[in-house]
Residue, then its C-alpha position, 0 to 999 in steps of 0.5 A: m335417618k336412611g342407611g348407615p349399619g345394620t340397614s340395606s346400606p351399610g356403606r351410606v348415610t343421608w338425612q335430608k332434614a334435621w335439626l342439629g338436637d336429632l343429629v347430636a341425639t343420634a350421635f350419642r345415641v340418646e332421645p332426643e329430649n336428652v339433648s339441650g342446648p341454645g333453642w334454634i336447635s331444635g323445635n319449631g323455627a329451628q335451623l334444619y341440615m342435611f347430612t351425607a356420609v360415607m364410610p366402609p360398608d363394615t364399618s360398626r354402629h359403635d364407630f360410625e357414632l364415634m365418627f359422627q361425634r368428632f364430625l359434628i364437633d369439628q364443623f359446628k364447633m361445639q362445645l359441650h358435656h354430659d349430665t344426669r337429669m331425672f325424667p319423669g316416669y309412668e306405667l301404661v296399666v290396665a284401669p281397675a274398670g278394664a281395658k276399653l280396646k278394639a282389636s285392629a281386624d288384621q293381626s298379622a299386619d306389620p305394626n312398622a309398615p307405615v300408612l300413606l296418606t294421599g291428601p287430608p284424611k276425611i273426618d267421621p261424625d265424632g271428629f275423627p281423621s280416618l286412616p287407609p289400610g296400615h300402621g300409624v296415627v293421624l291427628r286433628f287439632d280442633h278449638g284446643g283439643y286433638y281427635a287423634t286415630f290410631q290403626d294397628y298399634t302395638l300398646p308399647q307404640l301407644a306407651e311411645f306415643l303418650k311420652s311426649r303428653v305427660t309434661l308441663p311445658g318447658s320440662h322434659n318429656g317423661y319416659v312411658m313404659d307399657k305395662t299392660g301385658l296386653t299383646g296384639l294389634y289395637d285401632l283406636k281414638l282418644k280425644f284429649d285437651e291440649g292444655n300442657n301437652n306438647i304439640e310435637v307429634g313425633p314420628a305421627v303424621l299430623a293432619a292437615g287443615a288444622i282449625q284454628g280457634t280460642e274456645p276451651s275444647g272442653l275434654p279431659n287431659i291426657f290422663k283423663a283421657v287415656e282412662q276414660q277412653l282406652g280402660l288404660k292408666l297413667v301410673k307415676t312411678a320414680d323418676i328415672p335418671k338419664d345421660t343428657i348432652v347439653i351443648d354448651h356453644a355451637e356455631r349455626i353454620p358448619t365449617g363445611n367438608 
Protein backbone atom coordinates (compact mmCIF):
# COMPACT_ATOMS: atom_id res chain seq x y z
CA MET A 1 0.00 0.00 0.00
CA LYS A 2 1.29 3.46 -0.94
CA GLY A 3 0.26 6.79 0.52
CA GLY A 4 -2.16 7.66 3.27
CA PRO A 5 -1.81 9.30 6.69
CA GLY A 6 1.78 9.79 7.81
CA THR A 7 3.26 9.51 4.30
CA SER A 8 4.38 12.00 1.67
CA SER A 9 1.00 11.48 -0.05
CA PRO A 10 -1.48 11.74 2.87
CA GLY A 11 -4.53 12.43 0.71
CA ARG A 12 -4.31 9.45 -1.61
CA VAL A 13 -3.92 5.71 -1.04
CA THR A 14 -3.21 3.19 -3.79
CA TRP A 15 -2.78 -0.56 -3.74
CA GLN A 16 -2.26 -2.14 -7.15
CA LYS A 17 -2.67 -5.79 -6.17
CA ALA A 18 -4.04 -6.96 -2.84
CA TRP A 19 -5.85 -9.92 -1.37
CA LEU A 20 -9.01 -9.18 0.58
CA GLY A 21 -7.30 -10.62 3.65
CA ASP A 22 -4.56 -7.97 3.36
CA LEU A 23 -7.10 -5.18 2.91
CA VAL A 24 -9.00 -6.30 6.01
CA ALA A 25 -5.78 -6.67 8.01
CA THR A 26 -4.77 -3.10 7.15
CA ALA A 27 -8.21 -1.67 7.89
CA PHE A 28 -8.42 -3.35 11.31
CA ARG A 29 -4.68 -2.97 12.06
CA VAL A 30 -3.93 -6.65 12.61
CA GLU A 31 -1.37 -8.97 11.05
CA PRO A 32 -2.52 -10.77 7.86
CA GLU A 33 -2.39 -14.11 9.72
CA ASN A 34 -4.93 -12.65 12.17
CA VAL A 35 -7.57 -12.66 9.45
CA SER A 36 -9.48 -15.85 8.71
CA GLY A 37 -12.32 -16.61 6.34
CA PRO A 38 -13.04 -18.26 2.98
CA GLY A 39 -10.03 -19.74 1.21
CA TRP A 40 -10.21 -17.20 -1.64
CA ILE A 41 -9.33 -14.17 0.55
CA SER A 42 -5.57 -14.87 0.59
CA GLY A 43 -2.90 -17.31 -0.52
CA ASN A 44 -2.06 -18.97 -3.80
CA GLY A 45 -4.82 -18.53 -6.37
CA ALA A 46 -6.73 -16.00 -4.24
CA GLN A 47 -8.67 -13.15 -5.84
CA LEU A 48 -6.63 -9.94 -6.30
CA TYR A 49 -8.07 -6.43 -6.09
CA MET A 50 -6.91 -2.89 -6.90
CA PHE A 51 -7.72 -0.27 -4.28
CA THR A 52 -7.60 3.52 -4.64
CA ALA A 53 -8.94 6.11 -2.21
CA VAL A 54 -8.73 9.86 -1.75
CA MET A 55 -9.30 11.74 1.52
CA PRO A 56 -8.57 15.12 3.11
CA PRO A 57 -4.79 15.36 3.62
CA ASP A 58 -5.27 15.96 7.37
CA THR A 59 -7.20 12.70 7.89
CA SER A 60 -5.86 10.82 10.93
CA ARG A 61 -4.77 7.19 10.78
CA HIS A 62 -7.65 6.28 13.11
CA ASP A 63 -10.28 7.97 10.92
CA PHE A 64 -8.78 6.45 7.76
CA GLU A 65 -9.03 2.97 9.28
CA LEU A 66 -12.68 3.52 10.29
CA MET A 67 -13.54 4.67 6.76
CA PHE A 68 -11.60 1.77 5.27
CA GLN A 69 -13.48 -0.71 7.48
CA ARG A 70 -16.90 0.66 6.47
CA PHE A 71 -15.87 0.73 2.80
CA LEU A 72 -14.82 -2.94 2.78
CA ILE A 73 -17.91 -4.07 4.68
CA ASP A 74 -20.19 -2.22 2.25
CA GLN A 75 -18.33 -3.14 -0.94
CA PHE A 76 -18.04 -6.86 -0.20
CA LYS A 77 -21.32 -7.17 1.76
CA MET A 78 -19.08 -8.51 4.48
CA GLN A 79 -20.16 -10.07 7.74
CA LEU A 80 -17.40 -10.50 10.30
CA HIS A 81 -16.70 -10.77 14.00
CA HIS A 82 -13.77 -10.47 16.38
CA ASP A 83 -12.28 -13.49 18.11
CA THR A 84 -9.34 -13.89 20.48
CA ARG A 85 -7.06 -16.70 19.37
CA MET A 86 -3.82 -18.04 20.72
CA PHE A 87 -0.71 -17.90 18.53
CA PRO A 88 2.58 -19.72 19.13
CA GLY A 89 5.23 -17.52 20.70
CA TYR A 90 9.01 -17.86 20.33
CA GLU A 91 12.04 -15.91 21.47
CA LEU A 92 15.15 -15.64 19.31
CA VAL A 93 18.16 -15.89 21.64
CA VAL A 94 21.89 -16.54 21.38
CA ALA A 95 22.62 -20.30 21.51
CA PRO A 96 24.85 -21.63 24.33
CA ALA A 97 27.77 -22.11 21.92
CA GLY A 98 27.63 -18.45 20.86
CA ALA A 99 26.42 -16.55 17.79
CA LYS A 100 27.87 -17.24 14.33
CA LEU A 101 27.04 -13.99 12.57
CA LYS A 102 28.84 -12.03 9.86
CA ALA A 103 28.58 -8.27 10.31
CA SER A 104 27.69 -6.34 7.15
CA ALA A 105 30.56 -4.34 5.73
CA ASP A 106 28.58 -1.08 5.83
CA GLN A 107 27.05 -0.64 9.29
CA SER A 108 25.65 2.76 8.24
CA ALA A 109 23.50 1.24 5.48
CA ASP A 110 19.76 1.85 5.60
CA PRO A 111 18.13 -1.45 6.73
CA ASN A 112 14.90 -0.33 5.06
CA ALA A 113 16.36 0.53 1.64
CA PRO A 114 15.42 -2.46 -0.54
CA VAL A 115 17.86 -4.13 -2.87
CA LEU A 116 16.90 -3.98 -6.55
CA LEU A 117 17.09 -7.15 -8.60
CA THR A 118 17.19 -6.74 -12.38
CA GLY A 119 17.17 -10.45 -13.11
CA PRO A 120 17.59 -13.88 -11.52
CA PRO A 121 20.37 -13.76 -8.91
CA LYS A 122 23.63 -15.58 -9.42
CA ILE A 123 24.17 -18.76 -7.42
CA ASP A 124 27.39 -19.26 -5.46
CA PRO A 125 29.22 -22.63 -5.21
CA ASP A 126 27.31 -23.49 -2.01
CA GLY A 127 23.93 -23.02 -3.66
CA PHE A 128 23.10 -19.61 -2.16
CA PRO A 129 21.76 -16.77 -4.35
CA SER A 130 23.75 -13.53 -4.39
CA LEU A 131 22.42 -10.01 -3.96
CA PRO A 132 23.55 -6.62 -5.27
CA PRO A 133 24.10 -3.87 -2.66
CA GLY A 134 21.15 -3.02 -0.43
CA HIS A 135 18.87 -4.56 2.15
CA GLY A 136 16.99 -7.71 1.24
CA VAL A 137 16.54 -11.45 1.39
CA VAL A 138 16.38 -13.81 -1.56
CA LEU A 139 15.43 -17.49 -1.42
CA ARG A 140 16.34 -20.33 -3.75
CA PHE A 141 14.18 -23.44 -3.60
CA ASP A 142 15.84 -26.70 -4.55
CA HIS A 143 14.51 -30.25 -4.03
CA GLY A 144 12.51 -29.49 -0.91
CA GLY A 145 15.06 -27.14 0.63
CA TYR A 146 15.52 -23.38 0.89
CA TYR A 147 18.81 -21.52 0.46
CA ALA A 148 18.33 -18.01 1.88
CA THR A 149 20.70 -15.06 1.63
CA PHE A 150 20.07 -12.07 3.94
CA GLN A 151 21.87 -8.79 3.39
CA ASP A 152 22.07 -5.74 5.69
CA TYR A 153 19.63 -7.43 8.06
CA THR A 154 18.97 -6.57 11.70
CA LEU A 155 18.09 -9.40 14.06
CA PRO A 156 14.56 -8.00 14.66
CA GLN A 157 14.11 -8.22 10.87
CA LEU A 158 15.37 -11.80 10.94
CA ALA A 159 12.86 -12.57 13.71
CA GLU A 160 10.10 -11.13 11.53
CA PHE A 161 11.17 -13.38 8.66
CA LEU A 162 11.23 -16.46 10.91
CA LYS A 163 7.73 -15.99 12.25
CA SER A 164 6.14 -17.50 9.12
CA ARG A 165 8.47 -20.52 9.34
CA VAL A 166 7.77 -21.92 12.78
CA THR A 167 4.37 -23.62 12.49
CA LEU A 168 2.76 -26.65 10.89
CA PRO A 169 0.71 -26.39 7.68
CA GLY A 170 -2.80 -25.10 8.30
CA SER A 171 -1.97 -23.54 11.65
CA HIS A 172 -1.29 -19.92 12.43
CA ASN A 173 2.11 -18.36 12.07
CA GLY A 174 4.09 -17.90 15.23
CA TYR A 175 5.29 -14.69 16.80
CA VAL A 176 9.07 -14.40 17.10
CA MET A 177 10.62 -11.74 19.34
CA ASP A 178 14.30 -10.84 19.09
CA LYS A 179 15.84 -11.31 22.54
CA THR A 180 19.48 -11.63 21.46
CA GLY A 181 20.47 -8.15 22.55
CA LEU A 182 22.66 -7.94 19.44
CA THR A 183 22.54 -4.78 17.35
CA GLY A 184 23.92 -3.83 13.97
CA LEU A 185 23.51 -5.15 10.44
CA TYR A 186 24.39 -8.66 9.35
CA ASP A 187 24.93 -10.63 6.15
CA LEU A 188 23.53 -14.11 6.79
CA LYS A 189 23.04 -17.39 4.97
CA LEU A 190 20.58 -20.04 6.06
CA LYS A 191 19.66 -23.35 4.44
CA PHE A 192 16.76 -25.41 5.76
CA ASP A 193 14.27 -28.06 4.76
CA GLU A 194 10.88 -26.74 3.72
CA GLY A 195 9.27 -29.59 5.71
CA ASN A 196 6.36 -28.07 7.54
CA ASN A 197 7.39 -24.52 6.73
CA ASN A 198 5.06 -22.06 5.08
CA ILE A 199 6.14 -21.23 1.49
CA GLU A 200 4.89 -17.64 1.75
CA VAL A 201 7.79 -15.20 1.66
CA GLY A 202 5.94 -12.00 2.53
CA PRO A 203 8.14 -8.97 1.80
CA ALA A 204 11.08 -11.15 0.80
CA VAL A 205 12.19 -11.53 -2.80
CA LEU A 206 11.59 -14.99 -4.23
CA ALA A 207 14.31 -16.10 -6.59
CA ALA A 208 13.27 -17.02 -10.11
CA GLY A 209 13.97 -20.39 -11.64
CA ALA A 210 13.05 -22.66 -8.73
CA ILE A 211 14.16 -26.23 -9.31
CA GLN A 212 11.38 -28.80 -9.11
CA GLY A 213 11.97 -32.21 -7.62
CA THR A 214 10.89 -34.79 -5.08
CA GLU A 215 14.25 -35.79 -3.63
CA PRO A 216 14.68 -35.17 0.11
CA SER A 217 16.73 -32.08 0.74
CA GLY A 218 18.91 -33.54 3.47
CA LEU A 219 18.78 -30.13 5.21
CA PRO A 220 17.81 -29.44 8.85
CA ASN A 221 14.46 -27.95 9.82
CA ILE A 222 14.28 -24.25 10.59
CA PHE A 223 14.91 -24.72 14.33
CA LYS A 224 18.07 -26.77 13.87
CA ALA A 225 19.25 -24.60 10.98
CA VAL A 226 19.05 -21.39 13.02
CA GLU A 227 21.06 -22.95 15.84
CA GLN A 228 23.64 -24.82 13.77
CA GLN A 229 24.29 -22.17 11.12
CA LEU A 230 23.69 -18.86 12.95
CA GLY A 231 24.44 -19.76 16.54
CA LEU A 232 20.98 -18.56 17.55
CA LYS A 233 18.05 -20.45 19.01
CA LEU A 234 14.27 -20.33 18.79
CA VAL A 235 12.87 -20.91 22.28
CA LYS A 236 9.16 -21.62 22.76
CA THR A 237 7.38 -19.27 25.14
CA ALA A 238 3.79 -18.99 26.27
CA ASP A 239 1.23 -18.67 23.46
CA ILE A 240 0.15 -15.08 22.74
CA PRO A 241 -3.55 -14.01 22.65
CA LYS A 242 -4.28 -11.89 19.58
CA ASP A 243 -7.39 -10.22 18.20
CA THR A 244 -8.47 -12.07 15.07
CA ILE A 245 -10.92 -10.89 12.42
CA VAL A 246 -13.14 -13.75 11.28
CA ILE A 247 -14.91 -13.16 7.95
CA ASP A 248 -18.16 -15.11 8.09
CA HIS A 249 -19.34 -13.99 4.65
CA ALA A 250 -18.06 -11.85 1.80
CA GLU A 251 -18.96 -11.48 -1.88
CA ARG A 252 -16.06 -12.04 -4.26
CA ILE A 253 -17.18 -9.22 -6.58
CA PRO A 254 -17.41 -5.78 -4.90
CA THR A 255 -20.47 -3.66 -5.58
CA GLY A 256 -18.47 -0.82 -7.18
CA ASN A 257 -18.52 2.86 -6.33
